gemmi code that builds the backbone of each chain (N, CA, C; Angstrom):
import gemmi

chains = {
    "A": [
        ("MET", (-24.526, -39.264, -80.384), (-23.348, -39.208, -80.821), (-23.135, -37.392, -80.746)),
        ("ALA", (-21.924, -36.687, -80.288), (-21.997, -35.520, -80.084), (-22.021, -34.940, -81.866)),
        ("ARG", (-22.838, -33.841, -81.871), (-22.836, -32.999, -83.070), (-22.451, -31.551, -82.729)),
        ("ASP", (-21.933, -30.845, -83.474), (-22.009, -29.284, -83.145), (-22.372, -28.683, -84.406)),
        ("PRO", (-23.645, -28.182, -84.526), (-24.405, -27.492, -85.762), (-23.457, -26.162, -86.499)),
        ("ALA", (-22.279, -25.760, -85.281), (-21.488, -24.791, -85.812), (-20.308, -25.066, -86.641)),
        ("CYS", (-20.315, -26.454, -86.436), (-18.776, -27.242, -86.748), (-18.877, -27.597, -88.387)),
        ("LEU", (-17.910, -26.939, -89.659), (-18.303, -27.186, -90.589), (-17.845, -29.105, -90.686)),
        ("PHE", (-17.064, -29.789, -90.144), (-17.241, -31.095, -90.615), (-18.347, -31.923, -89.980)),
        ("CYS", (-18.823, -31.277, -88.732), (-20.154, -31.749, -88.454), (-21.336, -31.724, -89.499)),
        ("ARG", (-21.350, -30.652, -90.149), (-22.125, -30.162, -91.364), (-21.833, -31.286, -92.241)),
        ("ILE", (-20.752, -31.034, -92.990), (-20.283, -31.962, -93.969), (-20.814, -33.576, -93.452)),
        ("VAL", (-20.807, -34.129, -92.774), (-20.641, -35.540, -92.276), (-22.572, -35.394, -92.280)),
        ("ALA", (-22.981, -34.309, -91.689), (-24.551, -34.222, -91.693), (-25.180, -34.118, -93.306)),
        ("GLY", (-24.536, -33.922, -93.852), (-24.864, -33.811, -95.555), (-25.359, -32.262, -95.626)),
        ("THR", (-25.413, -31.366, -94.995), (-25.978, -30.179, -94.826), (-24.948, -28.900, -95.563)),
        ("THR", (-23.552, -29.165, -95.476), (-22.577, -28.563, -96.012), (-22.228, -29.718, -97.286)),
        ("PRO", (-22.166, -29.595, -98.645), (-21.798, -30.451, -99.509), (-20.115, -30.734, -99.455)),
        ("ALA", (-19.918, -31.870, -99.844), (-18.504, -32.065, -99.733), (-18.318, -33.812, -100.615)),
        ("GLU", (-17.191, -33.831, -101.133), (-16.859, -35.149, -101.934), (-16.187, -35.761, -100.863)),
        ("PHE", (-16.843, -37.089, -100.630), (-16.094, -38.080, -99.752), (-15.472, -39.261, -100.325)),
        ("LEU", (-14.414, -39.414, -100.006), (-13.207, -40.298, -100.322), (-13.606, -41.680, -99.798)),
        ("TYR", (-14.261, -41.473, -98.830), (-15.173, -42.644, -97.805), (-16.018, -42.466, -96.978)),
        ("ARG", (-16.550, -42.957, -96.470), (-17.880, -42.878, -95.484), (-18.298, -44.387, -94.810)),
        ("ASP", (-18.121, -44.528, -93.762), (-18.952, -45.358, -92.859), (-19.530, -44.843, -91.759)),
        ("GLU", (-19.843, -45.883, -90.833), (-20.701, -45.048, -89.627), (-20.171, -43.970, -88.609)),
        ("HIS", (-18.987, -44.556, -88.687), (-17.911, -43.910, -87.764), (-16.819, -42.891, -88.277)),
        ("THR", (-16.771, -43.161, -89.564), (-15.394, -42.362, -90.166), (-15.858, -41.621, -91.447)),
        ("ALA", (-15.286, -40.774, -91.940), (-15.136, -40.151, -93.367), (-14.045, -39.649, -93.576)),
        ("VAL", (-13.951, -39.457, -94.956), (-12.563, -39.312, -95.779), (-12.885, -38.108, -96.630)),
        ("LEU", (-12.295, -36.847, -96.427), (-12.595, -35.851, -97.475), (-10.750, -35.567, -97.793)),
        ("ARG", (-10.805, -34.625, -98.934), (-9.515, -34.334, -99.615), (-9.869, -32.883, -98.757)),
        ("ASP", (-8.341, -32.764, -98.679), (-8.039, -31.482, -98.224), (-8.225, -30.187, -98.915)),
        ("VAL", (-8.993, -29.112, -98.484), (-9.094, -28.304, -99.862), (-7.973, -26.824, -99.889)),
        ("ARG", (-6.937, -27.266, -99.394), (-5.782, -26.543, -99.443), (-4.452, -27.536, -99.387)),
        ("PRO", (-4.194, -28.457, -100.444), (-3.497, -29.652, -100.209), (-2.031, -29.241, -100.447)),
        ("GLN", (-1.449, -29.957, -99.562), (0.247, -29.813, -99.253), (1.049, -30.675, -99.905)),
        ("ALA", (0.577, -31.511, -100.695), (1.090, -32.860, -101.353), (0.286, -33.445, -102.602)),
        ("PRO", (0.784, -33.882, -103.671), (0.137, -34.454, -104.437), (-1.334, -35.494, -103.963)),
        ("PHE", (-1.321, -35.973, -102.959), (-2.051, -36.719, -102.103), (-2.410, -36.205, -100.812)),
        ("HIS", (-3.509, -35.379, -100.517), (-3.872, -34.688, -99.113), (-5.129, -35.312, -98.949)),
        ("ALA", (-5.583, -35.956, -97.867), (-6.566, -36.478, -97.570), (-7.003, -35.846, -95.892)),
        ("LEU", (-8.341, -35.597, -95.418), (-8.242, -35.881, -94.118), (-8.979, -36.980, -93.622)),
        ("VAL", (-8.788, -37.531, -92.577), (-9.854, -39.106, -91.843), (-10.128, -38.141, -90.559)),
        ("ILE", (-11.510, -38.350, -90.686), (-12.206, -37.329, -89.615), (-13.483, -38.501, -88.697)),
        ("PRO", (-13.678, -38.039, -87.747), (-14.681, -39.071, -87.217), (-16.109, -38.298, -87.327)),
        ("VAL", (-17.104, -39.217, -87.387), (-18.494, -38.630, -87.540), (-18.828, -37.639, -86.212)),
        ("GLU", (-18.709, -38.517, -85.176), (-18.795, -37.901, -83.804), (-17.724, -36.584, -83.663)),
        ("HIS", (-18.546, -35.646, -83.120), (-17.466, -34.288, -82.771), (-16.736, -34.458, -81.767)),
        ("VAL", (-15.457, -34.447, -81.997), (-14.129, -34.334, -80.882), (-13.705, -33.338, -81.184)),
        ("ARG", (-13.214, -32.146, -80.515), (-13.203, -30.911, -80.901), (-11.542, -31.145, -80.917)),
        ("THR", (-10.879, -31.517, -79.924), (-9.075, -31.485, -80.311), (-9.161, -32.821, -79.643)),
        ("LEU", (-7.593, -32.982, -80.240), (-6.902, -34.876, -79.796), (-6.969, -34.447, -78.110)),
        ("ASP", (-6.896, -33.416, -77.272), (-6.819, -33.475, -75.744), (-8.245, -33.819, -75.308)),
        ("ASP", (-9.081, -33.851, -76.210), (-10.404, -34.482, -75.579), (-10.446, -35.873, -75.819)),
        ("LEU", (-9.522, -36.417, -76.316), (-9.966, -38.165, -76.433), (-9.612, -38.419, -75.166)),
        ("ARG", (-10.215, -39.626, -74.656), (-10.393, -40.431, -73.436), (-10.263, -41.914, -74.016)),
        ("GLU", (-9.994, -42.614, -72.924), (-9.785, -44.225, -73.161), (-11.577, -44.408, -73.857)),
        ("GLU", (-12.562, -43.940, -73.479), (-13.736, -44.172, -74.062), (-13.589, -44.122, -75.841)),
        ("HIS", (-12.644, -43.288, -76.408), (-12.661, -43.190, -77.823), (-11.630, -44.323, -78.571)),
        ("ALA", (-11.009, -45.399, -77.504), (-10.128, -46.005, -78.119), (-10.147, -46.752, -79.495)),
        ("ALA", (-11.358, -47.560, -79.531), (-11.647, -47.760, -80.857), (-11.845, -47.123, -81.762)),
        ("LEU", (-12.585, -45.524, -81.847), (-12.567, -44.812, -82.912), (-11.120, -44.264, -83.012)),
        ("VAL", (-10.316, -44.171, -82.355), (-9.157, -43.664, -82.158), (-8.250, -44.683, -83.594)),
        ("ALA", (-8.164, -45.858, -83.347), (-7.946, -47.110, -83.851), (-8.554, -46.989, -85.413)),
        ("GLU", (-9.987, -46.945, -85.566), (-10.694, -46.952, -86.892), (-9.864, -45.976, -88.005)),
        ("LEU", (-9.608, -44.488, -87.159), (-9.360, -43.352, -87.981), (-7.773, -43.682, -88.360)),
        ("VAL", (-7.220, -44.040, -87.807), (-5.647, -44.591, -88.013), (-5.642, -45.599, -88.884)),
        ("LEU", (-6.271, -46.876, -88.891), (-6.447, -47.723, -89.580), (-7.050, -47.682, -90.933)),
        ("ARG", (-7.879, -46.338, -90.847), (-8.616, -46.147, -92.046), (-7.542, -45.131, -93.082)),
        ("ALA", (-6.783, -44.354, -92.381), (-5.718, -43.805, -92.867), (-4.844, -44.532, -93.650)),
        ("VAL", (-4.112, -45.510, -92.945), (-3.233, -46.615, -93.418), (-4.045, -47.144, -94.899)),
        ("THR", (-4.986, -47.594, -94.861), (-5.816, -48.217, -96.016), (-5.837, -47.744, -96.982)),
        ("LEU", (-6.635, -46.065, -96.966), (-6.398, -45.317, -97.511), (-5.163, -44.854, -98.295)),
        ("ALA", (-4.361, -44.723, -97.694), (-2.878, -44.650, -98.344), (-2.371, -45.739, -99.535)),
        ("ARG", (-3.059, -47.364, -98.652), (-2.460, -48.159, -99.690), (-3.468, -48.410, -100.948)),
        ("GLU", (-5.068, -47.875, -100.786), (-5.623, -47.858, -102.063), (-5.210, -46.601, -102.962)),
        ("HIS", (-4.842, -45.557, -102.379), (-4.301, -44.509, -103.396), (-2.900, -44.761, -103.976)),
        ("GLY", (-2.349, -45.837, -103.663), (-1.089, -46.096, -104.208), (0.065, -45.455, -103.439)),
        ("LEU", (0.091, -44.994, -102.429), (1.129, -44.428, -101.906), (2.670, -45.236, -101.536)),
        ("ALA", (3.123, -46.455, -102.378), (3.949, -47.192, -101.978), (5.091, -46.795, -101.475)),
        ("GLU", (5.448, -45.388, -102.056), (6.397, -44.617, -101.714), (7.015, -44.208, -100.125)),
        ("GLY", (5.581, -44.077, -99.681), (5.345, -43.711, -98.210), (4.528, -42.570, -98.095)),
        ("TYR", (4.299, -42.140, -96.828), (3.461, -41.050, -96.678), (3.453, -40.797, -95.246)),
        ("ARG", (3.129, -39.668, -94.970), (2.848, -39.029, -93.670), (1.493, -38.668, -92.916)),
        ("LEU", (1.339, -39.274, -91.789), (0.105, -39.139, -91.078), (0.284, -37.628, -89.797)),
        ("VAL", (-0.614, -36.700, -89.982), (-0.057, -35.814, -89.083), (-1.482, -35.424, -88.416)),
        ("TRP", (-1.629, -34.776, -87.097), (-2.651, -34.716, -86.151), (-2.558, -33.422, -85.270)),
        ("ASN", (-2.883, -32.449, -85.754), (-2.608, -31.091, -85.061), (-3.711, -31.078, -84.102)),
        ("CYS", (-2.823, -30.747, -82.875), (-3.713, -30.216, -81.879), (-3.569, -28.612, -81.275)),
        ("GLY", (-4.657, -27.796, -81.238), (-4.439, -26.410, -80.949), (-3.739, -25.590, -81.658)),
        ("ALA", (-3.334, -24.293, -81.011), (-2.810, -23.116, -81.587), (-1.708, -23.337, -82.129)),
        ("ASP", (-0.652, -23.895, -81.338), (0.762, -24.125, -81.844), (1.245, -24.856, -82.814)),
        ("ALA", (-0.021, -25.918, -82.993), (-0.195, -26.565, -84.251), (-0.664, -26.338, -85.541)),
        ("GLY", (-1.253, -24.993, -85.283), (-2.044, -24.229, -86.237), (-3.570, -25.082, -86.591)),
        ("GLN", (-4.156, -25.607, -85.678), (-4.977, -26.632, -85.839), (-6.506, -25.525, -86.241)),
        ("SER", (-6.979, -25.939, -87.731), (-8.086, -24.693, -88.124), (-9.368, -25.019, -87.808)),
        ("VAL", (-9.814, -26.345, -88.110), (-11.009, -26.367, -87.853), (-11.058, -27.642, -86.767)),
        ("TRP", (-12.176, -26.911, -85.589), (-12.031, -27.451, -84.173), (-12.696, -29.090, -83.923)),
        ("HIS", (-12.643, -29.820, -85.027), (-12.985, -31.149, -85.032), (-11.683, -31.928, -85.419)),
        ("ILE", (-11.317, -33.399, -84.756), (-10.168, -33.312, -85.182), (-10.314, -34.061, -86.565)),
        ("HIS", (-8.890, -34.139, -86.968), (-8.864, -34.327, -88.611), (-7.563, -35.180, -88.624)),
        ("LEU", (-7.420, -36.307, -89.275), (-6.050, -36.570, -89.492), (-5.552, -36.860, -90.895)),
        ("HIS", (-4.467, -35.798, -90.645), (-3.991, -35.844, -92.329), (-3.020, -36.571, -92.819)),
        ("VAL", (-3.393, -37.132, -94.241), (-2.583, -38.236, -94.674), (-2.089, -37.398, -95.912)),
        ("LEU", (-0.704, -37.163, -96.084), (-0.298, -36.903, -97.240), (0.834, -37.824, -97.558)),
        ("GLY", (0.942, -37.677, -99.229), (1.685, -38.632, -99.825), (1.913, -37.879, -101.100)),
        ("GLY", (3.077, -38.726, -102.071), (2.911, -38.729, -103.448), (4.135, -37.382, -103.955)),
        ("ARG", (5.196, -37.205, -102.620), (6.287, -36.434, -102.775), (7.079, -36.791, -101.967)),
        ("ALA", (8.332, -36.352, -101.822), (9.417, -36.430, -100.333), (8.801, -35.726, -99.634)),
        ("LEU", (8.761, -35.985, -98.415), (8.295, -35.108, -97.436), (9.490, -34.711, -96.435)),
        ("ALA", (9.767, -33.195, -96.348), (10.963, -32.596, -95.529), (10.492, -32.543, -94.010)),
        ("TRP", (12.007, -32.620, -93.564), (12.094, -32.451, -92.072), (12.718, -31.420, -91.658)),
        ("PRO", (12.169, -30.811, -90.644), (11.180, -31.176, -89.605), (9.886, -30.900, -90.246)),
        ("PRO", (8.798, -31.538, -89.730), (7.190, -31.342, -90.106), (6.915, -30.511, -89.644)),
        ("GLY", (7.442, -29.194, -90.037), (6.651, -27.977, -89.803), (7.332, -27.209, -88.570)),
    ],
    "B": [
        ("MET", (5.465, -61.842, -78.684), (5.575, -60.871, -79.559), (6.912, -60.808, -80.156)),
        ("ALA", (6.418, -60.027, -81.692), (7.645, -60.030, -82.644), (8.779, -58.892, -82.262)),
        ("ARG", (9.952, -59.461, -82.191), (11.135, -58.670, -81.510), (12.099, -58.966, -83.144)),
        ("ASP", (12.795, -57.551, -83.294), (14.052, -58.016, -84.527), (15.284, -57.488, -83.705)),
        ("PRO", (16.109, -58.244, -83.500), (17.339, -58.239, -82.743), (18.218, -57.234, -83.270)),
        ("ALA", (18.011, -56.587, -84.591), (18.706, -55.627, -85.426), (17.921, -54.411, -85.308)),
        ("CYS", (17.040, -54.262, -84.719), (16.088, -52.915, -84.753), (16.478, -52.139, -83.313)),
        ("LEU", (16.653, -51.058, -83.954), (17.328, -50.105, -82.399), (16.478, -50.189, -81.470)),
        ("PHE", (15.074, -49.927, -82.015), (13.797, -49.675, -80.800), (13.483, -51.074, -79.862)),
        ("CYS", (14.088, -52.174, -80.917), (13.807, -53.603, -79.937), (14.704, -53.434, -79.248)),
        ("ARG", (15.800, -53.056, -79.694), (16.941, -53.315, -78.437), (16.917, -52.478, -77.600)),
        ("ILE", (16.308, -51.299, -77.519), (15.972, -50.216, -76.378), (14.615, -51.031, -75.538)),
        ("VAL", (13.748, -51.554, -75.928), (12.477, -51.908, -74.963), (13.218, -53.232, -74.532)),
        ("ALA", (14.191, -53.852, -75.255), (14.736, -55.063, -74.233), (15.461, -54.912, -73.603)),
        ("GLY", (16.144, -53.501, -73.148), (17.068, -52.967, -72.466), (18.502, -53.416, -73.086)),
        ("THR", (18.749, -53.920, -74.064), (20.689, -54.295, -74.473), (20.818, -52.894, -75.303)),
        ("THR", (20.295, -51.787, -75.373), (21.067, -50.548, -75.890), (20.245, -49.815, -74.823)),
        ("PRO", (21.195, -49.153, -74.053), (20.625, -48.052, -73.120), (19.650, -46.961, -73.981)),
        ("ALA", (18.628, -46.316, -73.028), (18.167, -45.110, -73.304), (17.086, -44.547, -72.187)),
        ("GLU", (16.912, -43.658, -71.936), (16.135, -42.973, -70.982), (14.729, -42.919, -71.571)),
        ("PHE", (13.855, -43.442, -70.248), (12.437, -43.848, -70.741), (11.262, -42.758, -69.958)),
        ("LEU", (10.582, -41.599, -70.819), (9.866, -40.965, -70.372), (8.269, -41.659, -70.139)),
        ("TYR", (8.247, -42.760, -70.625), (7.150, -43.814, -70.017), (7.610, -44.939, -70.267)),
        ("ARG", (7.044, -46.460, -69.812), (7.229, -47.745, -69.915), (6.131, -48.215, -69.751)),
        ("ASP", (5.180, -49.022, -70.234), (4.329, -50.291, -69.576), (4.727, -51.472, -70.781)),
        ("GLU", (3.587, -52.317, -70.290), (3.850, -53.605, -71.258), (3.575, -53.256, -72.832)),
        ("HIS", (3.105, -52.646, -72.891), (2.560, -52.681, -74.607), (3.364, -51.520, -75.200)),
        ("THR", (3.702, -50.503, -74.624), (4.019, -49.090, -74.893), (5.423, -48.585, -74.457)),
        ("ALA", (6.001, -47.725, -74.960), (7.282, -46.956, -74.224), (7.791, -45.210, -74.993)),
        ("VAL", (7.940, -44.764, -74.259), (8.135, -43.111, -74.677), (9.739, -42.801, -74.633)),
        ("LEU", (10.409, -42.634, -75.428), (11.502, -42.338, -75.789), (11.653, -40.766, -76.026)),
        ("ARG", (12.718, -39.822, -75.646), (12.828, -38.536, -76.172), (13.800, -38.702, -77.756)),
        ("ASP", (13.206, -37.915, -78.497), (14.250, -37.660, -79.834), (15.487, -37.348, -79.561)),
        ("VAL", (16.465, -38.041, -80.286), (17.973, -38.014, -80.281), (18.090, -36.525, -81.136)),
        ("ARG", (17.267, -36.465, -82.005), (17.749, -35.411, -83.046), (16.215, -34.160, -82.690)),
        ("PRO", (15.931, -33.374, -81.656), (14.703, -32.760, -81.386), (14.619, -31.702, -82.539)),
        ("GLN", (13.698, -31.713, -82.660), (12.870, -30.464, -83.711), (12.146, -29.654, -83.164)),
        ("ALA", (12.035, -29.704, -81.706), (10.833, -28.496, -81.178), (11.159, -28.788, -79.663)),
        ("PRO", (10.864, -27.279, -78.797), (11.516, -27.844, -77.316), (11.389, -29.029, -76.682)),
        ("PHE", (9.919, -29.629, -76.950), (9.354, -31.218, -76.596), (9.322, -31.806, -77.803)),
        ("HIS", (10.385, -33.005, -77.870), (9.907, -33.813, -79.167), (9.917, -35.410, -78.631)),
        ("ALA", (9.179, -35.955, -78.191), (9.423, -37.319, -77.886), (8.572, -38.456, -79.072)),
        ("LEU", (9.017, -39.921, -78.473), (8.732, -40.963, -79.644), (7.564, -41.769, -78.730)),
        ("VAL", (6.813, -42.008, -79.002), (5.637, -43.185, -78.386), (5.947, -44.437, -79.396)),
        ("ILE", (6.255, -45.442, -78.825), (6.567, -46.323, -79.681), (6.015, -48.072, -79.127)),
        ("PRO", (5.930, -48.820, -79.678), (5.092, -50.086, -79.249), (6.289, -50.983, -78.670)),
        ("VAL", (6.263, -51.555, -77.989), (7.067, -52.799, -77.545), (7.289, -53.650, -78.476)),
        ("GLU", (6.199, -54.175, -79.055), (6.164, -55.281, -80.280), (6.753, -54.733, -81.579)),
        ("HIS", (7.309, -55.382, -82.390), (8.388, -54.794, -83.411), (7.284, -54.822, -84.902)),
        ("VAL", (6.780, -53.273, -85.233), (6.031, -53.135, -86.319), (6.635, -52.374, -87.201)),
        ("ARG", (7.178, -52.726, -88.332), (8.057, -52.152, -89.155), (7.654, -51.032, -89.519)),
        ("THR", (6.388, -50.796, -90.127), (5.920, -49.657, -90.729), (4.475, -49.596, -90.694)),
        ("LEU", (3.801, -48.353, -90.646), (2.351, -48.175, -90.575), (1.514, -48.980, -91.492)),
        ("ASP", (2.077, -49.346, -92.703), (1.478, -50.334, -93.586), (1.665, -51.733, -93.203)),
        ("ASP", (2.329, -52.148, -92.258), (2.005, -53.236, -91.518), (0.819, -53.217, -90.259)),
        ("LEU", (-0.061, -52.438, -90.169), (-0.625, -52.471, -89.150), (-2.039, -53.309, -89.696)),
        ("ARG", (-3.104, -54.027, -88.970), (-3.719, -54.645, -89.434), (-4.849, -54.466, -88.329)),
        ("GLU", (-6.245, -54.927, -88.578), (-6.978, -55.001, -87.433), (-7.016, -55.324, -85.904)),
        ("GLU", (-5.900, -56.520, -86.168), (-5.423, -57.117, -84.946), (-4.592, -56.035, -83.880)),
        ("HIS", (-3.867, -54.887, -84.533), (-3.342, -54.268, -83.974), (-4.120, -53.054, -83.272)),
        ("ALA", (-5.362, -52.934, -83.435), (-6.445, -51.968, -82.958), (-6.157, -51.341, -81.803)),
        ("ALA", (-6.183, -52.172, -80.952), (-6.119, -51.946, -79.449), (-4.461, -51.352, -79.500)),
        ("LEU", (-3.628, -51.644, -79.543), (-2.371, -51.228, -79.891), (-2.106, -49.559, -80.277)),
        ("VAL", (-2.641, -49.672, -81.344), (-3.033, -48.565, -82.090), (-3.404, -47.222, -81.114)),
        ("ALA", (-4.497, -47.796, -80.868), (-5.425, -46.886, -79.949), (-4.189, -46.118, -78.487)),
        ("GLU", (-3.683, -47.378, -78.169), (-2.939, -47.024, -76.621), (-1.714, -46.370, -76.965)),
        ("LEU", (-1.104, -46.219, -78.242), (-0.038, -45.400, -78.594), (-0.527, -44.141, -78.805)),
        ("VAL", (-1.740, -43.816, -79.541), (-2.274, -42.471, -79.698), (-2.741, -41.703, -78.187)),
        ("LEU", (-3.244, -42.392, -77.788), (-3.680, -42.013, -76.139), (-2.604, -41.548, -75.106)),
        ("ARG", (-1.550, -42.608, -75.424), (-0.267, -42.147, -74.631), (0.060, -40.978, -75.124)),
        ("ALA", (0.464, -40.859, -76.731), (0.703, -39.123, -76.830), (0.029, -38.075, -76.226)),
        ("VAL", (-1.462, -38.562, -76.481), (-2.192, -36.969, -75.871), (-2.105, -36.997, -74.280)),
        ("THR", (-1.490, -38.049, -73.772), (-1.546, -38.326, -72.146), (-0.027, -37.333, -72.179)),
        ("LEU", (0.875, -37.838, -72.623), (2.682, -37.386, -72.315), (2.353, -35.704, -72.836)),
        ("ALA", (1.282, -35.263, -73.946), (1.404, -34.005, -74.006), (1.027, -33.400, -72.645)),
        ("ARG", (-0.168, -33.637, -72.588), (-0.623, -33.034, -71.038), (0.069, -32.865, -69.853)),
        ("GLU", (0.770, -33.773, -69.798), (1.535, -34.432, -68.584), (2.655, -33.434, -68.576)),
        ("HIS", (3.354, -32.929, -69.846), (4.484, -32.023, -70.292), (3.757, -30.677, -70.520)),
        ("GLY", (2.858, -30.248, -70.195), (2.470, -28.877, -70.482), (2.363, -28.267, -71.720)),
        ("LEU", (1.872, -29.073, -72.729), (1.818, -28.528, -74.278), (0.191, -27.897, -73.991)),
        ("ALA", (0.078, -27.170, -73.295), (-1.309, -26.423, -73.262), (-1.756, -25.675, -74.684)),
        ("GLU", (-0.356, -25.175, -75.248), (-0.515, -24.429, -76.520), (-0.757, -25.080, -77.658)),
        ("GLY", (-0.659, -26.509, -77.716), (-0.918, -27.408, -78.808), (0.226, -28.292, -79.042)),
        ("TYR", (0.247, -28.892, -79.842), (1.423, -30.077, -80.196), (0.604, -30.910, -81.770)),
        ("ARG", (1.634, -31.334, -82.357), (1.530, -31.937, -83.397), (2.157, -33.731, -83.316)),
        ("LEU", (1.396, -34.637, -83.736), (1.586, -35.816, -83.804), (1.875, -36.217, -85.085)),
        ("VAL", (2.953, -36.847, -85.178), (3.171, -37.281, -87.077), (3.833, -38.792, -86.842)),
        ("TRP", (3.335, -39.284, -87.655), (3.526, -40.854, -88.146), (4.144, -40.889, -89.424)),
        ("ASN", (5.664, -41.169, -89.677), (6.242, -41.373, -90.808), (6.086, -42.963, -91.184)),
        ("CYS", (5.917, -43.089, -92.705), (5.597, -44.246, -93.477), (6.631, -44.089, -94.665)),
        ("GLY", (7.652, -45.088, -94.586), (8.376, -45.151, -95.693), (9.591, -43.863, -96.316)),
        ("ALA", (9.937, -44.263, -97.436), (11.235, -43.530, -97.809), (10.560, -42.102, -98.124)),
        ("ASP", (9.416, -41.593, -98.630), (8.926, -40.202, -98.948), (8.758, -39.399, -97.851)),
        ("ALA", (8.426, -40.077, -96.718), (8.244, -39.609, -95.242), (9.743, -39.256, -94.398)),
        ("GLY", (10.839, -39.943, -94.904), (11.870, -40.042, -94.193), (11.768, -40.931, -92.957)),
        ("GLN", (11.350, -42.020, -93.278), (11.168, -43.199, -91.903), (12.504, -43.639, -91.988)),
        ("SER", (12.999, -43.259, -90.499), (14.504, -43.641, -90.399), (14.903, -44.706, -89.422)),
        ("VAL", (13.639, -44.810, -88.668), (13.778, -46.329, -87.767), (12.453, -47.168, -88.386)),
        ("TRP", (12.800, -48.413, -88.490), (11.980, -49.200, -89.118), (11.274, -50.110, -88.044)),
        ("HIS", (10.690, -49.218, -87.025), (9.955, -49.705, -86.028), (8.949, -48.742, -85.662)),
        ("ILE", (7.805, -48.573, -85.935), (6.903, -47.543, -85.865), (7.239, -46.735, -84.714)),
        ("HIS", (7.238, -45.447, -84.934), (7.324, -44.460, -83.792), (6.687, -43.057, -84.016)),
        ("LEU", (5.408, -42.569, -83.254), (4.529, -41.522, -83.169), (5.260, -40.368, -82.546)),
        ("HIS", (5.710, -39.438, -83.392), (6.569, -38.282, -83.059), (5.334, -37.333, -82.038)),
        ("VAL", (5.775, -36.689, -80.889), (5.140, -35.876, -80.360), (5.746, -34.532, -80.418)),
        ("LEU", (5.383, -33.565, -81.174), (6.049, -32.074, -81.204), (5.760, -31.002, -80.321)),
        ("GLY", (6.143, -30.190, -79.232), (5.256, -29.229, -79.321), (6.485, -27.914, -78.573)),
        ("GLY", (5.758, -26.969, -78.007), (6.779, -25.884, -77.127), (7.196, -24.716, -78.080)),
        ("ARG", (6.586, -24.551, -79.250), (6.642, -23.791, -80.258), (5.734, -23.799, -81.210)),
        ("ALA", (5.592, -22.612, -82.317), (4.583, -22.621, -82.992), (4.885, -23.053, -84.316)),
        ("LEU", (4.290, -24.378, -84.824), (4.512, -25.509, -86.159), (4.183, -24.977, -87.181)),
        ("ALA", (4.851, -24.479, -88.280), (4.494, -24.250, -89.712), (3.774, -25.252, -90.458)),
        ("TRP", (3.395, -24.840, -91.347), (2.384, -25.389, -92.353), (2.948, -25.291, -93.709)),
        ("PRO", (3.429, -26.006, -94.709), (3.235, -27.555, -94.687), (3.847, -28.426, -93.491)),
        ("PRO", (3.447, -29.442, -93.448), (4.161, -30.018, -92.308), (5.562, -30.990, -92.962)),
        ("GLY", (6.180, -30.480, -93.598), (7.174, -31.022, -94.096), (7.265, -31.082, -95.531)),
    ],
}
model = gemmi.Model(1)
for chain_id, residues in chains.items():
    chain = gemmi.Chain(chain_id)
    for i, (resn, *xyz) in enumerate(residues, 1):
        res = gemmi.Residue()
        res.name, res.seqid = resn, gemmi.SeqId(i, " ")
        for name, pos in zip(("N", "CA", "C"), xyz):
            atom = gemmi.Atom()
            atom.name, atom.element = name, gemmi.Element(name[0])
            atom.pos, atom.b_iso = gemmi.Position(*pos), 0.0
            res.add_atom(atom)
        chain.add_residue(res)
    model.add_chain(chain)
structure = gemmi.Structure()
structure.add_model(model)
structure.setup_entities()
């Protein structure tokens, strides 16, 4: 499995940088966003290092589904019954800040439009 | 395959309401957003009627992956090399307006934070 020792999220899933996990399994992990933009704001990340969405290929299909279904389950478990938004940033125009893909799950307030 | 004749996106994929497709296959379709929020703004939808993200289950894993990988391919084909944002709204708090899941693909400008 790809790992990048210079990557913050790779270090977190490897345990060399401490973080609180909301969830963890063999393929995915969930962290709280350190700069929350809503009452609930978590990040669903793959354990495997995938730099950007643009690096995803057919071979990642099962992983992609696991990430999204984990986000849906997370929202349900955290009582986001009024709704939530999933956001995936790719590259500079989207403001991607950590170069290891992370699916934002935001909820607990009304979210405005446009989404940035 | 689930269809809802009262659903706008079901009517569009059935051909009973006209729309321009950017892409179409057996499981997925891509439409332009009729109220674009960025120079490029498309919607990746399943042909199957899925009302909200919260209705997704393990049985939808392959479909979920197809939708996301289609969005990534779409961004590449449309030259969004500077980046793009994928957004999925679920429910009232997120402002979901059509009750058939649709993955927003926004690009062609710098996107602000927070995402709504």
